[in-house]
C-alpha positions in Angstrom: 18.7 -28.4 54.0 20.6 -27.7 50.7 17.7 -25.3 49.6 17.8 -23.5 52.9 21.4 -22.7 52.4 20.7 -20.9 49.1 19.7 -17.2 49.3 16.0 -16.7 48.7 16.5 -14.5 45.6 18.7 -17.2 44.0 16.1 -19.9 44.9 13.5 -17.8 43.2 15.7 -17.4 40.1 16.4 -21.1 40.0 12.7 -21.9 40.3 11.9 -19.4 37.5 14.6 -21.0 35.3 13.2 -24.4 36.0 9.7 -23.3 35.1 11.0 -21.7 31.9 12.8 -24.8 30.9 9.7 -26.9 31.5 7.7 -24.5 29.3 10.2 -24.7 26.5 10.1 -28.4 26.7 6.3 -28.7 26.1 5.5 -25.5 24.1 5.8 -25.7 20.3 8.3 -23.3 18.7 6.9 -20.3 16.8 6.5 -21.4 13.2 6.9 -19.6 9.9 6.0 -20.3 6.3 9.4 -22.1 5.7 9.0 -24.5 8.6 5.3 -25.1 7.9 6.2 -25.8 4.2 8.8 -28.3 5.4 6.2 -30.2 7.5 3.6 -30.1 4.7 6.2 -31.6 2.3 6.2 -34.7 4.5 2.4 -35.0 4.2 1.8 -34.0 0.5 4.4 -34.2 -2.2 2.5 -31.6 -4.4 1.3 -29.1 -1.8 2.4 -25.5 -2.0 2.1 -23.4 1.2 1.2 -19.7 1.3 0.0 -17.2 3.8 -3.7 -16.3 4.2 -5.4 -13.1 5.3 -5.9 -14.8 8.6 -3.2 -14.6 11.2 -1.1 -17.8 11.6 -3.3 -19.8 9.2 -1.7 -21.1 6.0 -3.2 -22.3 2.7 -2.1 -25.5 0.9 -2.7 -25.4 -2.9 -2.4 -28.5 -5.1 -2.9 -26.8 -8.5 -5.1 -24.3 -10.3 -8.1 -26.6 -10.4 -7.8 -28.1 -7.0 -9.6 -27.2 -3.8 -7.4 -25.6 -1.1 -6.6 -27.0 2.3 -5.8 -24.9 5.4 -3.2 -25.8 8.0 -2.5 -24.5 11.5 0.8 -22.9 12.4 1.8 -25.9 14.5 0.7 -28.3 11.6 -1.5 -30.1 14.0 -4.7 -29.3 12.2 -5.6 -29.5 8.5 -8.9 -28.2 7.2 -9.8 -29.9 3.9 -12.2 -28.2 1.6 -14.2 -28.9 -1.6 -13.5 -25.4 -2.8 -16.8 -24.2 -1.3 -16.5 -25.0 2.4 -14.5 -27.1 4.9 -15.4 -30.8 4.5 -13.0 -32.6 6.7 -10.9 -31.9 9.9 -7.7 -33.8 9.9 -5.1 -34.0 12.7 -1.6 -35.1 11.5 -0.7 -36.0 15.1 -0.2 -39.2 17.1 -3.5 -40.7 18.4 -5.8 -37.8 17.5 -8.9 -37.3 19.6 -12.2 -36.5 18.0 -13.0 -32.9 17.4 -16.3 -31.8 18.8 -18.8 -29.5 17.1 -18.2 -27.0 19.9 -14.4 -27.1 19.2 -15.0 -26.6 15.5 -17.2 -23.6 16.1 -14.6 -22.1 18.3 -11.8 -22.6 15.8 -13.8 -21.1 12.9 -14.9 -18.1 15.0 -11.3 -17.7 16.1 -10.1 -17.7 12.5 -12.6 -15.1 11.3 -12.0 -12.8 14.3 -8.2 -12.9 13.6 -8.6 -11.7 10.0 -5.7 -9.4 9.2 -7.5 -6.1 8.7 -4.2 -4.5 7.9 -4.1 -6.5 4.7 -7.6 -5.4 3.5 -8.6 -2.3 1.6 -9.8 0.3 4.1 -12.3 3.0 3.3 -13.5 5.4 6.0 -16.9 7.2 6.0 -17.8 9.7 8.6 -16.0 9.0 11.9 -15.6 5.4 10.8 -17.3 4.1 14.0 -18.9 0.9 12.6 -16.6 -1.8 11.3 -17.8 -3.5 8.2 -16.1 -6.4 6.4 -17.1 -6.1 2.8 -16.7 -8.7 0.0 -17.2 -6.7 -3.3 -16.5 -7.3 -6.9 -15.1 -4.5 -9.1 -17.1 -5.7 -12.1 -20.4 -6.1 -10.2 -23.2 -3.6 -11.1 -24.7 -3.7 -7.6 -21.2 -3.2 -6.0 -20.7 -0.1 -8.3 -24.1 1.2 -7.2 -23.2 0.7 -3.5 -19.9 2.6 -3.9 -21.7 5.5 -5.7 -24.3 5.5 -2.9 -21.6 5.7 -0.3 -19.9 8.5 -2.3 -23.1 10.6 -2.3 -24.1 9.8 1.3 -21.1 11.5 2.9 -21.1 11.5 6.7 -24.6 9.9 6.8 -22.7 6.6 6.8 -20.5 6.3 9.8 -18.3 3.3 9.1 -14.9 1.9 8.2 -15.1 -0.6 5.4 -12.5 -3.4 5.2 -12.8 -4.6 1.7 -11.9 -8.0 0.2 -11.9 -7.2 -3.6 -13.2 -9.8 -6.1 -14.4 -10.3 -9.6 -17.7 -11.9 -10.8 -15.6 -14.2 -13.1 -12.7 -15.6 -11.0 -11.8 -18.2 -13.6 -10.8 -15.5 -16.0 -7.0 -14.8 -15.6 -7.3 -11.2 -16.8 -9.9 -10.5 -14.2 -7.9 -12.2 -11.5 -5.0 -9.9 -12.5 -7.2 -6.9 -12.0 -8.2 -8.0 -8.5 -4.5 -8.3 -7.7 -3.7 -4.9 -9.3 -6.4 -3.2 -7.2 -5.4 -4.9 -4.0 -1.7 -4.2 -4.5 -2.0 -0.6 -5.7 0.0 2.0 -3.8 -3.2 3.6 -2.7 -5.6 0.7 -3.0 -8.5 2.5 -1.3 -8.5 5.3 -3.8 -7.9 2.9 -6.7 -10.8 0.8 -5.6 -13.2 3.6 -4.9 -12.5 5.7 -8.0 -12.6 2.6 -10.2 -16.1 1.7 -9.0 -17.4 5.3 -9.0 -16.2 5.8 -12.6 -16.9 2.1 -13.5 -13.9 2.2 -15.8 -12.7 -1.3 -14.9 -9.3 -0.2 -15.9 -6.5 -0.6 -13.3 -2.8 -0.1 -13.4 -0.4 -2.9 -12.6 0.0 -3.6 -8.9 3.1 -2.6 -6.8 5.1 -5.7 -7.3 8.2 -4.1 -5.7 6.5 -4.5 -2.3 6.1 -8.2 -2.8 2.3 -8.0 -2.6 0.7 -11.4 -3.5 -2.9 -10.6 -2.5 -5.5 -11.6 -4.9 -8.5 -13.8 -5.8 -7.2 -16.8 -3.7 -7.6 -14.6 -0.6 -11.2 -13.8 -1.6 -11.8 -17.5 -2.0 -10.5 -18.2 1.5 -12.9 -15.7 3.0 -15.9 -17.1 1.1 -15.0 -20.7 2.2 -14.7 -19.7 5.8 -18.0 -17.8 5.8 -19.8 -20.8 4.2 -18.2 -23.1 6.8 -19.6 -20.9 9.5 -23.1 -21.5 8.1 -23.6 -18.7 5.6 -25.9 -20.2 3.0 -25.4 -17.8 0.1 -22.8 -15.2 -0.7 -23.6 -12.6 -3.3 -22.0 -9.3 -4.0 -21.7 -6.9 -2.3 -21.7 -9.1 0.8 -20.9 -7.7 4.3 -20.5 -8.6 7.9 -21.1 -5.4 9.9 -20.6 -4.9 13.6 -23.8 -6.7 14.5 -22.2 -9.9 13.2 -25.0 -10.6 10.8 -23.7 -11.7 7.3 -25.9 -10.1 4.6 -26.0 -8.8 1.1 -25.6 -5.0 1.3 -28.5 -2.9 0.1 -27.8 -0.2 -2.5 -30.4 2.2 -1.1 -29.2 4.4 1.7 -32.1 4.1 4.2 -32.2 0.3 3.8 -28.4 0.1 4.1 -28.3 2.2 7.3 -31.0 0.0 8.8 -28.9 -3.1 7.9 -25.9 -1.9 9.8 -27.7 -0.7 12.9 -26.5 -2.7 15.9 -28.2 -1.0 18.8 -26.1 -0.3 21.9 -23.7 -3.2 21.4 -21.4 -2.7 18.4 -18.9 -5.3 19.2 -18.5 -8.1 16.7 -15.2 -6.9 15.3 -14.0 -5.3 18.5 -10.5 -6.2 19.6 -11.9 -7.8 22.8 -13.4 -10.6 20.7 -9.9 -11.6 19.6 -9.3 -12.4 23.3 -12.5 -14.5 23.4 -11.4 -16.3 20.2 -7.6 -16.1 20.4 -5.4 -17.1 17.4 -3.8 -19.9 19.5 -7.2 -21.7 19.4 -6.4 -22.8 15.9 -2.7 -21.9 15.3 -1.6 -24.2 18.1 -4.6 -26.6 18.1 -3.6 -29.6 20.1 0.1 -28.7 19.4 1.1 -30.6 22.5 0.2 -33.8 20.7 2.1 -32.8 17.5 5.5 -34.2 18.1 6.9 -36.6 17.3 4.3 -36.9 14.6 3.6 -40.6 13.7 0.7 -39.8 11.4 2.7 -39.8 8.2 5.5 -42.2 9.1 
């Protein structure tokens, strides 16, 4: 009787407010690096949290010679690695349920499909129709040969390359610095391209004023994820074209063009696949079970 005395519009508003309140009660708050770091400090006293090139996925570093871990935005999933691939899936939540192989596959596919292309070096050839994720080293002779082939091929190659720069010797601090300088250059695409075409291996200091921190650790993250997805061997130049087949890129134009052919369906990096594998699949993995967390108490 009381409800019938309330105007319909107001009843709808009250219903909406009630639903909103319920959602706020069960939905985790949007995290950021500061709040993720605070939660990680409760789990590890020596873990340093930083962003990755994957949306809403954070890296935990324990020192220069230690393997990284990765943590979801909700801090409800931690991926432990041996520095080569993911070795253990940990849930710092109360009464964690087992994670199936199907769920693991979905999470890993979601991570790779939510790579932040805006953070990568972008080189366009032709109309840029094909999307090609490329791991390439500035001091790799085969990578230099590929870049020169792309230079001479002109519009015969119709692709946009999203490049994760690397070095053949990532343990060398000076070479790590060069990767950072290339990635953080004001025009990193031109810096990368001309550096390989000329093979000078000389690069100016990166643009530190913009707060760019991209470098070899980000290359390592990409390699760890690809191996965790089942890629057996990663050499340079290594690519994942729009056919979704990870492979070492050929340096001869006819072979390379054959590699990137995808038939009628050129969809692996298409935005629609981010809907198939949404970022929430890992960023909020079982977040409804994440609080209060009794795992570390």
